N, C-alpha and C positions, 0 to 999 in steps of 0.2 A: 326159944326162938319163935318168931311170929310165924303163923301158919302160912301166910302168903309167901314168905321166904322159903319155907320148907317145900311148898308146892313148886315154886320156881326152880329150886335146886333139883327136885325130883324130875321135873320136865326137862331141864337142861341136861340131866344125866342120861337121858334116853338117846339111842342111836337114831339117825335118820333112816327112813322117812317117818318112823313112828313118833319121833320127837315133834315134828311139825304137825302131824295129825292130832296128837294128844293136846298140843297147844291150841290148835284150831277148835277142837272139841271143847276144851276148857273155856275158851272165850265164848263159844256158842252157848254153852250152858249158863254162863254168867249173864249172857244176854237174855235168856229165858227167866233166870232167877237172879236179878241184879243185886238185891239187898240180902242175899241169903247168908246163912252161917256156913263157913267153910270148915272142912275137916281134912286132916292129912294123917293117914295111918301108914306107918313105915313097914308094916308086914311082920313085925317081930312080936313075940309074946313077952310076958313079964320077965322071962329069964334071958331075953335077948336073942332067942332062937328064931330064925326066919321061918314063919309058918304060912305065909301068903304073900302075894305080890303087893307092893305098895299101892295105895289107892287114895283118890281125892273124893271127898264127899261134899254134898251140897244140901243145905236145909237141915231140918230137924224133925224128928217124930219120936214117939215113945213106943219102944218094943215091949209088948206084954208077953211074958212067958207063962207057960201052963202052970208052973209052980207058984204063980202069984207075983214073982219078981218082975221088975221092969227096968229099962235103961233107955237113955237118950241115944239116938243114933241118926244117921243120915238116910233120907229116903231115895236119893239119887247119888250114884257114885260112878267113877271111871277108873280103869286100871289098864296099864299096858301088860300084856301077857306074852309068853314066848311065841304064840301063834297069831297074835293080833291085839285087839282092843276089846275090853269088856265094859259094858254099861250096865250098872246095877239099878234096878227099879225095885225097891224094897217096901215091905209093909202093905202089899196088896192082899186083900181078904181072899180073893179068888186066885189060887195058884195057877190056873189055866188062862187067866185073862190075857197076859202078854202074848202067848203063843196064838190064842184064838183071834186076837184083834190085829196083830202086827206081823206075824211070821209070813203070811202070804204076800204082803205088800212092801216090806222093808227092803227087800233085795237079798243079796247073798249074805245071810247071817243065820246063826243058830239062835233060836229064841226059846228060852226055858221059862220056868215059873218066876224067876226073878232076874234073869240076865239076858242081855242081847250081846252076842259075841260075833265079831267080824274081823276079817283079816286087814281090811283097809276101809277108810271112810268112803273111798271111791266105789266100794262094792255095795253101798247102801243108799237108800233114799233118806237124806238128812231130814227132810220135812216129816217123814214118818217117825223117825227117832224123836224129833221135837214134839210130835203129837203124843207119843208115849210118855215123855217127860212131863209135858203140860198136864196130861191126865193125872199122873201121880201127884203133882203139885196141887191140882184142883181138889183132890179128895182129902188132902190134909192128913191129920193124925188119924 
């Protein structure tokens, strides 16, 4: 099944108001990254067991593991959670960067080393979230 269809089905499966907010966020990120590679991860491991929330990814970068292995993954992702929405900003060299640069100005959100979590997009400054996403896109692999 095409990724775009999986993403639409995922977004359509969400309850309101989260459905509308995730659709809005998806469109906003596509506006920032218009020709990006899309990812859809259903949250299941290779045995079919649910291990995480489904998520949508944008872009591509190579994760380098300490053991020398690597894999392609997305640098920006979103996921609906039980308590709100998570935006993942992956592959930053400095684990403190997001919190140091965005936690004080983004609004009512929890900012960790790779995640910005908020209850509703009404609680955050969308332009600050956009700034964080654009920063990640600009640094590349």
